[in-house]
C-alpha positions in Angstrom: 51.0 118.0 136.6 49.0 115.1 135.0 50.8 112.1 133.7 51.1 112.0 129.9 48.8 109.7 127.9 50.2 107.9 124.8 48.2 106.5 121.8 50.1 103.6 120.3 49.1 102.2 116.9 50.7 98.9 115.9 50.0 96.0 113.6 49.8 92.4 114.6 48.5 89.4 112.7 46.7 91.4 110.0 45.0 93.6 112.6 45.7 97.2 113.6 45.6 97.9 117.3 45.1 101.4 118.7 45.7 101.4 122.5 46.2 104.1 125.2 48.8 103.9 127.9 50.5 105.9 130.6 54.0 104.5 130.2 55.9 103.7 127.0 59.6 103.3 126.6 62.3 101.4 124.7 62.8 97.9 126.2 66.0 96.4 127.4 65.2 93.6 125.0 66.7 94.9 121.7 64.0 95.7 119.1 61.0 96.0 121.4 58.9 98.9 122.8 57.4 98.4 126.3 53.9 99.5 127.0 52.6 99.7 130.6 49.5 101.0 132.4 46.9 100.4 129.6 43.9 102.8 129.7 40.4 101.8 128.8 37.6 104.3 128.9 35.0 103.8 131.7 32.1 104.6 129.4 28.5 104.0 130.1 27.6 100.4 130.4 24.6 100.9 128.2 26.7 101.4 125.1 29.3 98.7 124.5 31.9 99.0 121.8 32.8 95.4 120.8 36.3 96.4 119.6 37.2 98.0 122.9 35.7 95.1 124.9 37.9 92.7 122.9 41.0 94.8 123.8 39.9 95.0 127.5 39.7 91.2 127.5 43.1 90.8 125.7 45.1 93.4 127.7 43.0 93.6 130.9 45.4 91.5 133.1 48.6 92.6 131.3 51.1 94.5 133.4 53.5 95.1 130.5 53.5 94.4 126.8 56.5 94.1 124.5 55.7 95.2 121.0 58.3 94.7 118.2 59.6 98.1 116.9 58.9 97.1 113.3 55.2 96.6 114.2 54.8 100.1 115.5 52.9 102.4 113.1 52.7 105.5 115.2 53.0 106.8 118.8 51.4 110.1 119.8 51.2 111.9 123.2 47.6 113.0 123.5 45.7 115.3 125.9 43.1 112.6 126.8 42.4 109.0 126.0 40.0 107.9 123.2 38.4 104.7 122.5 40.8 101.8 122.2 40.1 99.7 119.1 41.3 96.9 116.9 40.5 96.7 113.2 41.4 94.6 110.2 44.4 95.6 108.3 43.4 96.3 104.7 46.9 96.4 103.4 45.8 99.0 100.9 47.1 102.0 102.8 50.4 103.8 102.4 51.8 102.4 105.7 53.7 99.2 105.8 56.3 97.5 108.0 59.9 98.6 107.6 61.8 95.9 105.9 64.2 94.1 108.3 67.6 92.7 107.4 67.2 89.2 106.0 63.8 90.0 104.6 65.1 91.9 101.5 66.2 89.6 98.8 69.8 90.2 97.7 70.6 90.0 94.0 72.6 87.0 93.0 75.8 87.6 90.9 76.0 85.7 87.7 79.4 84.0 87.2 
């Protein structure tokens, strides 16, 4: 039985990352997801996707990455890997980070 492949989409520093990995699980560090065994397509060397090359360079030597849960947009189990990519976050979509405690202003009572 083949190992599952996961597509993880997360946001970091005004960019949206879409990566593929074999292992993903909740970390022992509270509030983080661990991603291991990143997958990058071995495509023809004639056609180079600059976005995927940037991710290969950024995550190429990484054994394990810890992503904050509030940065995760979506996790899918897929049949096969696609092209990993990074794109600029437009902020115009209907997806935003879940507000964390301390980030929501509390109303001040008037005395």
